[in-house]
C-alpha positions in Angstrom: -22.4 131.4 -46.4 -20.9 133.9 -43.9 -18.5 131.9 -41.7 -16.7 134.5 -39.9 -17.3 138.2 -38.9 -14.4 140.4 -37.7 -15.3 144.0 -36.9 -15.9 146.5 -34.0 -18.5 145.9 -31.3 -21.0 148.7 -31.7 -24.0 147.6 -29.5 -24.6 144.9 -27.0 -28.1 144.3 -26.1 -28.0 140.5 -24.9 -28.6 138.3 -26.7 -28.1 140.5 -29.8 -24.8 142.4 -30.6 -24.0 144.6 -33.6 -20.7 144.2 -35.4 -19.4 147.1 -37.7 -17.2 145.6 -40.3 -16.5 149.0 -41.9 -18.9 148.7 -44.9 -21.6 146.6 -43.1 -23.0 146.4 -39.6 -24.1 142.8 -38.8 -26.7 142.0 -36.1 -26.0 138.6 -34.4 -27.5 136.6 -31.9 -25.1 135.0 -29.5 -25.3 132.6 -26.6 -24.6 134.1 -23.0 -21.3 132.1 -22.9 -20.1 134.0 -26.1 -21.5 137.3 -24.6 -19.5 137.0 -21.4 -16.2 137.1 -23.5 -17.0 140.2 -25.7 -14.6 143.2 -25.5 -15.9 146.6 -24.7 -17.9 148.7 -27.1 -15.7 150.2 -29.5 -13.3 147.2 -29.5 -12.5 144.8 -32.3 -13.8 141.2 -32.0 -13.7 138.0 -34.4 -16.7 135.5 -34.1 -17.5 132.3 -35.9 -20.9 132.5 -37.4 -23.7 130.4 -38.4 -26.5 131.8 -40.9 -30.0 130.4 -40.5 -32.1 131.0 -43.7 -35.7 130.4 -43.7 -38.4 131.8 -46.0 -39.4 134.6 -43.5 -36.1 135.1 -41.8 -32.5 135.3 -42.2 -30.6 135.3 -39.0 -26.9 135.3 -38.2 -25.7 133.6 -35.0 -22.3 134.3 -33.5 -19.9 132.3 -31.4 -16.7 132.9 -29.5 -15.2 129.4 -30.4 -15.6 126.8 -32.9 -16.7 124.3 -30.4 -19.8 126.4 -29.5 -20.7 126.9 -33.2 -20.4 123.2 -33.8 -22.4 122.1 -30.7 -25.0 124.6 -32.1 -25.2 123.0 -35.4 -25.5 119.7 -34.0 -28.3 120.7 -31.5 -30.5 122.5 -34.4 -30.2 119.1 -36.3 -32.3 117.3 -33.5 -36.2 117.4 -34.2 -38.1 119.9 -32.0 -34.6 121.8 -31.1 -34.8 125.2 -32.9 -32.2 127.8 -33.1 -33.7 129.6 -30.1 -33.8 126.6 -27.9 -30.1 125.6 -29.2 -29.0 129.1 -28.1 -30.7 128.8 -24.5 -28.9 125.5 -24.0 -25.6 126.9 -24.8 -26.4 130.0 -22.7 -27.3 127.6 -19.8 -24.4 124.9 -20.2 -20.9 125.1 -21.6 -20.1 122.6 -24.3 -18.2 120.6 -21.9 -21.2 120.6 -19.4 -23.5 119.7 -22.3 -21.1 116.7 -23.2 -20.8 115.6 -19.7 -24.7 115.7 -19.4 -25.1 113.4 -22.6 -22.5 111.0 -21.4 -24.1 110.6 -18.0 -27.7 111.0 -19.5 -28.4 113.4 -17.0 -31.5 115.3 -18.0 -31.6 117.1 -14.8 -29.1 119.5 -16.2 -31.2 120.4 -19.3 -34.5 120.8 -17.5 -33.1 123.7 -15.8 -33.1 125.5 -19.0 -36.1 127.6 -19.9 -38.0 125.8 -22.8 -36.5 122.4 -22.0 -39.0 120.1 -20.4 -38.5 116.6 -19.4 -39.7 114.8 -22.8 -37.5 117.4 -24.7 -34.4 116.6 -22.5 -34.9 112.9 -22.9 -35.1 113.1 -26.7 -32.1 115.3 -26.8 -30.0 112.9 -24.7 -31.3 110.0 -26.8 -30.3 111.7 -30.1 -26.9 112.5 -28.9 -26.1 109.4 -26.7 -23.8 107.7 -29.2 -22.6 111.0 -30.8 -21.0 112.7 -28.0 -18.0 113.2 -30.3 -20.3 115.1 -32.6 -20.3 117.7 -30.2 -16.8 118.6 -30.8 -15.6 119.9 -34.3 -13.3 117.8 -36.3 -9.5 118.8 -36.9 -34.2 138.9 -35.3 -33.4 140.4 -32.3 -35.4 139.4 -29.4 -38.1 142.0 -28.6 -37.8 144.0 -25.2 -41.1 143.9 -23.5 -42.6 147.4 -22.8 -41.3 148.9 -19.8 -38.0 146.9 -19.8 -36.0 149.1 -22.1 -33.5 151.4 -20.5 -34.8 154.9 -20.1 -32.2 157.7 -20.9 -33.4 159.4 -17.7 -32.6 156.5 -15.5 -29.4 156.0 -13.7 -26.6 153.8 -15.3 -27.3 151.2 -12.8 -31.0 151.0 -13.6 -30.2 150.9 -17.3 -27.9 147.9 -16.7 -30.7 146.2 -14.7 -33.1 146.7 -17.6 -30.7 145.1 -20.0 -30.3 142.0 -17.6 -34.2 141.7 -17.4 -34.3 141.9 -21.1 -31.7 139.3 -21.7 -33.5 136.8 -19.2 -36.9 137.4 -20.9 -35.3 136.6 -24.2 -33.8 133.3 -22.8 -37.3 132.3 -21.8 -37.6 133.3 -18.2 -40.8 135.1 -17.1 -40.7 138.8 -16.1 -41.5 137.7 -12.5 -38.5 135.4 -12.4 -36.4 137.9 -14.1 -37.3 140.7 -11.5 -36.8 138.4 -8.7 -33.3 137.4 -9.8 -32.2 141.0 -10.4 -33.4 142.1 -6.9 -30.7 140.0 -5.2 -28.0 141.2 -7.5 -25.0 143.1 -5.8 -25.1 147.0 -6.5 -23.0 148.1 -9.4 -22.9 144.7 -11.3 -22.2 145.2 -15.0 -24.4 143.6 -17.6 -22.3 140.4 -18.3 -21.7 139.7 -14.6 -25.3 140.5 -13.7 -26.7 137.9 -16.2 -24.3 135.4 -15.0 -25.4 135.9 -11.4 -29.0 136.0 -12.4 -28.8 132.7 -14.3 -27.1 131.1 -11.3 -29.8 132.4 -9.1 -32.5 130.9 -11.3 -31.2 127.7 -11.5 -32.7 125.0 -9.1 -31.0 125.3 -6.0 -29.2 128.4 -6.8 
């Protein structure tokens, strides 16, 4: 089991990143909460990891904190909550916000997340109702749709917006929703800030 990766950030294409440990480059999928905290390309980072092994896939997930990784592991234990959905939940809610939603049995926070319908939210809240403490630890890259990949001939701002769109699509939003969200972004937003603002704009009432 790979529990931790320390190395240099080589690529950041949300929600996927590439960490160069010197001898091996690890591709990891990370929630946006972790992506926001990443250092610049070329700088070193340490991430907690979870290796998901299936017959047709070995995928490594990375987390900035042990709290995030622990919450991810608790979520994927719930029937119907796969790794992609768990990643989307932790991209839309912090661990604290998730715990609050469970404590208050507030499904409204969960249904704002792409891929989480009313029934899924209700099941998730029910599963975790008496386990809010369990959300705290004790003591393949998403494909970029055609037309969304940055074009070397485009300006840096256009490339950043393409990255934001790709991240939103990977998180479950439609292309129409993604394009609507980035249309309202302030000029010269960096990728992390742009994704944060776009997610806020896409939330009901945002």
